[in-house]
N, C-alpha and C positions, 0 to 999 in steps of 0.2 A: 414057440420059437422068438416070436416077437416080444413077448413079456420077459424073456431071458436077456435079449439084446438091450431093451430098454432098463431092465435092472443092473445089467453090467454098466451101462452109460452113466446112469445114477450113482453108481458106488464110485466110480472113477471122478465125477464130477464132485463128490462129497470129499474124497480123498485129496483132490486137487485144490479144493477151498480150504481144507483143513491145513495142508502144507502152506499155503500162501499166508494164512492168518498166522502161521506160527514162525514165519520166515523174518525174524527180526534183523534189524541192521546191527551188526556188532561193531562196536568200537572198542579196540583193545587199547589199554593205558599201561605204559611201562614207568616204573619208579624204582629208584635204589633204595628207598626207604624201606625199613623193614615193617612187616605186618603189625599193626597195634600202635604204630606211631601217630602223632597228630596229623602228619601230611597224608598218611593212607585213610585215616579216619575222614578227613576232609574230602579226599576223593570217593570215599564211600557215601557221604551225604550226596555229593554231586551225582553218583550213579543211582542212589535211590530215587532223587527228585527227577531225574530224566526220564527213568523208567515209569515213573507215575506219569510225568506230563505227557508223555508219548504213548501211554496205555501199552506199553511193552514194545512199541514199535522200534525202539533203540535199547539195545542190551550192551551196557557198559561193562566190560571185563577188566579188572585191575590184576596187574602182575607186579607185585612188590619185591623188595630183595634183590633187584637186579636180576630177575629170572630171564628178561629179554636182553640182557647184556649190560655193560658199563655205559655210563651216561654219554660218553663221546660217540660210541658205537650207536646207540639209541637215537641220538640227535641226528646222525646221518641217515639212520633208517628212517627215520619220521620225515625228513626231508626228501627222501625218495618215494614216500609213501607206502614202505614195506612194514611199518609200524604205523597204527592211526594216531596215537597220541602219545604224549609223555609229560610227566611233571618233572622238571629239569631246574637243578641248581643254578645260581648266579655264575659260578666258575664255568661251566660248560658252555653257558649262554654268551659270556663274555669272551671265551676264546673264540667263537663262531661270529660273534657281532661286537667287535672291537669298541665301538662306541659306548657299549653298556658299562664297560670297565670305567668310564668317567664316574660313574656314581659309586664306584669303589675307590676313589682316589683317597690314600691314606690321610686321614684326619681332616678331610673336607668339610665334614658335618659333626656338629656338636649334638644334635637333637633328633631323635628318630621321628618325631612330629614333622620336621622339615622334610626328610626323605619321603614320608607317607604323602604329604602335599605334592612333590614333585611327581612322584608316580601317578597320584590321582588326578594330575591336571594335564594340561596341554604337552608338557615335555613327556610325562609318561607315554601318551598317545603317540608322539613322534618317535620314541624309543621302540614302542610296540610295532609301528611300522617299519622300523628297519629289521626287526625279527621276521616280520611277514615277508620282506624282500627276499628272505633267504628259502622262501618256498613252503611256509608253514602258516597256519592262522593262529595268531596270539589269542588265546582266550581269557587270560586273567594273569595279573602279577601274583607271585607267591611271595614266601619269606624264608630266606635261607637264615638271616638275622646278623646282628653285629659279630664281628671277629675280634678276638682278644689275644693277648700275647701270654704265652706261658713258658715257664723255665724252670731249671735245677735251682736257681737263685733268684732273689728279688731284683727284679729289673724295673723297678717303679721309676728310679731315677735314670734317665735317659743315658748318663754318662757311663753306667754300668753295662751297657750294650756294647760299648766300643770293644772290638776285638772278641767279642763273645761268640763261640762256635754256634751257628744258629741254622736251622733248617729253612730254606728258602722254598716257597712254593713255586713251581714253574709257571709263574703268572707275573705280568709287568707290574701289578701293584706291590706283590711281595718282594720283588727285586728293588723297587724303589724305596720301600720302608726300609730293609735292612741296609742298603748301601748308603743311605741318607744319615743313617747314624753310626756308622763305620763298623758295623758286625763283621764278624768272619763267617760269612754266608757260604752254605753248600745247597745247591738244588737237589731235591730229593722228592719223588713222588709220595703221595700222602700215604700208600699203602706200606711204604717201607720206613716211615717215620718212627713207630715204636721200637723197630729194632735198631735204627740208628741212635735213639735215646738211650737205650739199653747198653749198648757198646761205647757210649761216649764220643760218637762221630759228630753229634751236635748235642747241644744242651739247651735249646729253645726252638720256639715255633710260634704259630699263629693258630687258632682255633675258634670256632664257635663253641659256647659254652656247652651245649648239648652233646656235640661230638666229644668234646675234652672229657666230660665225665663217662660217657657212654663208651668210648673206647679206651679207658682207663690210661689215659695218658698221664694223669695226676700221680700214678705209681711210680713213674720214672722222672717226671718233672713237675713237681707238685706245686710250685709257686705260679698262681694265677693272677695276672695284672688286668683290672678292668680298663684297659685302654679304649675299648669301643673305637677303634681307630680306622676301621673299614665296615662296611655294610654292603650285604649282597641281597638282592631280591631274585628269587627264582621266577618260574612261569609255567603255566600249563599251556600247552600247545597242541594243536591239532594238525594233521598232515593235511595240505591243500587238496591232494586227491580225495581223501576221506570228506574234507569240508564240502567241495564242490559236488559230492555225489549225494549230499543231502538235499532236500526240498527246503524251500524257503521256511516252511511252517516248521520243520524238523530243525533247521540251524537255530531259528529263534527259541525253540524250546530248549536247545542245548545251552544256549547263551543265558536264557532266563533262569535256568535251574542252577547256576553256578552258585556256589555257597558265598556268604558274605566275606569279602576281602578283609574287612575291620574284624571280624570274628575269627577268621583265620590267622591274622596277624597277632591277636591278642592271645589265642591259644598258644602258639609258638613261643611268644615272648615269656607267657606265664609258665610254660614248661622250662624254658631256659633258666630263668630266675628260680624255679623250684629246685631243678637240678643242682644248681650251683650251691644254693642254700643249704642242700643236703650234703654236698661235698663240704662244706664249710663247718657244718655240725659234727661231721667225723673227724675234723682237725686239719682239713685242706687249708693251706694258706692262701686266703683270697685277698687281694690288696686293692683297695679303693684308691685311685690316684688323687692326690690334692688338684685343686687348680693350677697351682704353679708346676706341678710335675707334668700335668698332661700339656699345658702350654709349652713346656721346655721340650717335649716330645715333638710337638706340633711345629715348633720354630725350627728343629732340626730337619723335618721332613719337607715342609712346605717349598723350601728352594728347590727341590727336586720335581715339583709339579710340571714344570714346562718340558722336561726331558721325557717325563712319563707321558704326558699328553701327546708328544711329538712321536714316541714310539708305538702309539697306538695307530698311527696313519692319518693321512690327509682328512678322512671324514670326521676323525675324532678332533682333530685341530679345528675343523670348521664349526664343529658342534659345542665346542669347549665354552665359548663365550656365552651361548644359550644356558648351558647348564649352571653357570655363575649367575646369571640373571634370574634363572628359576629359583635358585638357592635364596637369592635376596628377595625376590616377591614372596617367597614362603616364610620369610622371618628371620633369616640369619644373613 
């Protein structure tokens, strides 16, 4: 009888210790990027590095392709702690943290190295702190990339945009761009844009190169103008609830295991140029703007900057001089 009791207790102890050993902390990460894309591959590198660094104590699970909802819903769910983490685009971040939209001011920057310098410096830390005030841990800046203009016609010369029927994104920076050049703008959600182009409701819009090619926008609006008029940086964020649930050692492991920001940027930018070059090889009209053409666009848009900044609220107005100072200190 005694041996039976001891045996039962030992078995229970073994079972309990086994369950404790396998009870990893799960971090579910949401992304709208499809499986196999550079964004997901970067998350997979992080997943592997974290699991190795913590010896399986943290199990990162990636949900690509919008499985956990659209970005705007996911942002709110991370904020509430119902989703552990998310890789978010610059658009959804700027909608919830208006000050971030300052970095997407149309024609503010000429060189991507200036943008990288700002995000990697004190201003980048200040912007990250604004994200964290919304109830989440800012892990790392990501890359959405340059935004360009596409149209049914060649709009390299800014004068051609006057009165042109254009899709305006429901964002202050897009409204500023198109109103400044006198376009006939219509606000349309991104998902409805292909249909609007096909029916002729609009004839132009804005897009990152990857999205332009991947979504086949060139089939209905083939002219692609390399304006590089706006840049957006995404971010990887973790819910404050999940972050605080981790021990200091696990927090350090999660941060230290993040992939290189420089490598992430290089991959996305390389993919962007590759996809655009393939589009061009197949006959897609890609227009490199001359310095004079891009300057003319900028001169048309720059007078709208003060109203744009004001539309973002008092916090953005207060931060604007610091953004301009950071731009200058980074070489522009």
